[in-house]
N, C-alpha and C positions, 0 to 999 in steps of 0.2 A: 043385879048390882055389879058394878065394875070394881074389881080389886086389882089395881095396877101395881106392879112391882117397879123397883128402881130401874131395872133393865128396860121395861116397857116405856117408862117416862124418859129415860135417856135417849132411846131411839126416836121418840116424838120430838124431843128438844133439838135434835140435829137439824130439823127443818125450820127452826125458829131462830132468826138472826137478832132481832131487837127485843130487849126487855126494858122494863122500867125499873130503875135502881132508886130506892128510897133510902135516904140517910137523915140524920138529925142535924139541924143547923146549930149555930152557937147558942140559940135560945131554947133548944130542945124540940123545936117544931120539925115536922117531917117535910122533906123536900125531895122530889123525884125528878129524874131526867132519863131520856132514852139512852140506852147504851147497847152497843153491838158486841156480841160474843164472837164475832168474826167467823161464825160456823165452826169454832174451835170447841166442839162439844163431843165429848165421850163422858157424859156426866156421871160422876161418882161421888158427888158431894162438894166438888171444887169447881169454881167458875173463875174465869180470867178476863179482864177488861183493860184496855189501855186508856190513859188519860194524861193530861198535863198536870204537873205538880201544883200549879196555881188554880186548878179547877175546884169548884165547890165540892165535888164528890171527894176528892183527895183531902181537902181541908177538913171536911166534916169527919171523915174516917179517922183522921189523926187525933181528933178529940173524943169521938165516940164510935167504936167499931161496929155497933149494931146496925144491921143492914137488912133490907128486904128487896128481893128481886121478884118481879111479876112478869109472867109470860102468857101469851095467848097463842094457842096452837090450832091445828086443824080439827074439824068435827067437834067444836064446842069444848075444847080442852083448855083449861086455865090452870096455871101453876104458880104458886107462891112459895118462895124459898126464904127462910129467915136464917140468919147466922151472923158471923163476924167478918168484916172486911179489913184487909191489911194491905199496906202499900209496900212496893218492892222496887228498887232501882238496879237490880242485878241484870246486867246485859245478857248473861247466859240464859236467865229465865225469859228475857225478852225474845231471844232467838227461838226458844222452845214454843212460844205462842204467837209468833209473828206470821202473818199471812200477807201476800202482795197487795191485797185491797187496802191495807192500812197506809200504804204509801200516799194515798190521796189526802189523808188526814195529817200524817206526820211525814213531811217530805224528806227529812233527813234519816228516815228509817229508825233503827234502834239507837242512832246517834242524835236523835232530835233532843235539843236542850229541854230539860224538865220532864222528859218522858217518864211515866210511872206505870207500873203494872199493878192493877188492883186484883188481889186474890181474895175471893169470897169463899170462906169455909162454911158451907151450909150445915145447919144443925137439924132443921126440920123442913120438910117439903109437904105442902098441902096441895091437893089437886081437886079439880071439879071437872067432870066429863058428863055433859048433859045434866041429868038430875042426880047423878051419883057423885060422891066425893070420898076422899080417903086421905090418909096421912102416912108419910114415911119418915121415920126418925133416922136421919142420915148417919149419925154416929153408930147406930146399930148395924148399918149395912156396909160400912167401909172395912 
């Protein structure tokens, strides 16, 4: 049986760039989209993503902060993180999480009009590795 700790999962997540971010639309239905963590991962329960203010992800989070992130890693590792997502327009925070690859999506960098940082505060992480699975309560590990 695999008993992975948050440190092990954080190390594995460094190699995963894209996750699926699920939010609730105006009718309460789930909607997901691929999002890049920009390899900005030293996972401790917080995740950060850039989006534009008029994107569905940002609109949904302003009405309902419940969120789920789903990752697929190497060697049959799957991770699901549930928590709450918040939006932030603080350019100081933008600088902390900005990487040069983002310039292709946001050509004015941190000065891109409508740029928003989505901060996901994870509460529970569930993982599957092969036939084993486990859960990490993130609030207990921070």
